[in-house]
N, C-alpha and C positions, 0 to 999 in steps of 0.2 A: 492383431493392436488390440490391445486390451483400453476399454474404455470407462469413464467418471462420470457420474447423472449426478448434477446437483439441483435440489429442492427450496427454493427462498420466494417469499409473499411479502409483496410491496401493499401497505394499504397507504390510499392517501387518506389525511385525517384531519389539512385545514379547508371542507368545506364551508365552514363558517353561514351552513345551510343557504346562502345567496347563489352559490356555485363561481363559477367563471363566466361571470354576466360581464367583468371587464379584466382587463392587468390585474388593478389593483383590489378587486372583491376577495378574493381568496387566499390563504395560506400556502405555503408552499412546504407544509409538512406534512410527513409519513414514516410507517414504519417499514423497519424492514425483520423481517420474523424469518428462523430457522428454526425446523422444526427439534424441542429439546435443548433450546438456548433462549436467554436473553435477549425480549428486544430492545432493536436499534430506534432510539429516537433522531429522526433525520427532517432536516430541509435541503433546501438550494444554498448553494453561497449565496454572503451577503452581497453582494453584487448585484444578486438576480433575485431579490427581494426575499432571501432566505431568513431564518435566525437562528442567528453566527452562534446560539447555543446549542443545537442543534448538528451533530455530523453531515457533511454533504457530500453527493454523489464523488465529486474529482480528490477531498482527503480520504474516503475511503478505497481509490484508488489506485494513490500513490501509497498507502498502508497495504492492498494488495499485494504491489509489488515489492515494500518495503520487509511484508511477513514470509514472503515467497525466497525472497533472496538469502534472509535470516536462515530462513531452513534447510536450504541446500548447503549455506556454507557450516553451518551445524553438520550439519550427515557428512558431507565432503569432511571434514573437521577428525569426525572422529571415526574414518576408514579411515584414516591416517594417520589413527592414534594422537591426532593433538587435541589435547584436556582445554578445550574452553571454558571456563570460570566465569565469564561475564558477555553483553554483545549489549551495546544499544545501536540505534542509526540518528540520525533528523535527517530525514527526507526530503529534498527540494523536488517543486517540478513548477514547469513553466508550460501555460498555457495562454493559446491566443483566441482572441474571438476573430469570427472574420465579416465581411460587411455583409453579407445573408444571415446575422444576426446568430449561426452556428458556429464553432469551433472545436478544435484540436490541442491535443498536448504537443508539445514539440521537444520535450526532454524532459528526464526524472533522472534526477543525482542521486543516488544514496551514500550517505557519510557513515559506513559501519564503523565503530570501534568496541573493537572484541580483546580481551586479557585473554591469555593462553601462559600457561606454567612453565615451557620450558621456549625459555630466551631465544637459545638457538635454532628454534621452528619460525620464529616471527617473521623470516621470509614467506616461506612455506604455506605459512597461515595467509598471509597477502595475496598470494599467487592463488590462491584455493577461490577468490572475488570472483575470476575470473570464469572457472569454471560454473561456478553457482551461478551466473548473473546465462549463460551459456542454456543451462537444463533449468531452469528458475519458466515456471510454465504459463505465468504472467507476460512475464518479459519478453518469452516468445511468443506470445500472441500481438507482440505492439509494433504498431509501422511507424516507432519512434525509437531513439537512446536513449539507453538505460542505461547512464554511467555509474563506474561507483570511483569514490574517491576514502580508500580504508583504512585507517591506523589501526596498527596493533601494537599490546605492551604484553610484558611478562611480568607474571606476578606466582611467586608461590602458591599451593593452598592452605 
């Protein structure tokens, strides 16, 4: 079995010299660094005292699911000879908090919208989303449903 390794560095930047003396004494700001790539400025969700101008882990998680699905869909379309000329997704997610202050995602819904060049292959392109969902490494790692509601259009190059 082939394995892949990933290295990221997360650094908390919100100590404010006071540290975690109290729940309100520190910022949730942190950076995510990957060698050779731009630094991501992150925080917690504003509901958890985070900075709304920065990415939060929940957003990045949903973005990972959406990106992985898109990349598999494009791969499968390419293999099938379907020419995709544009792709967007407005993914939505539901996360619920538990009584013990933890929580979990209960579902993610992808809303991919693709444009292909051949109108006779729209239905085929839409069915490839099922296979993309099955093959997506991130979706396969989740313990909740990742659904998709695709829309496909055709327009010549």
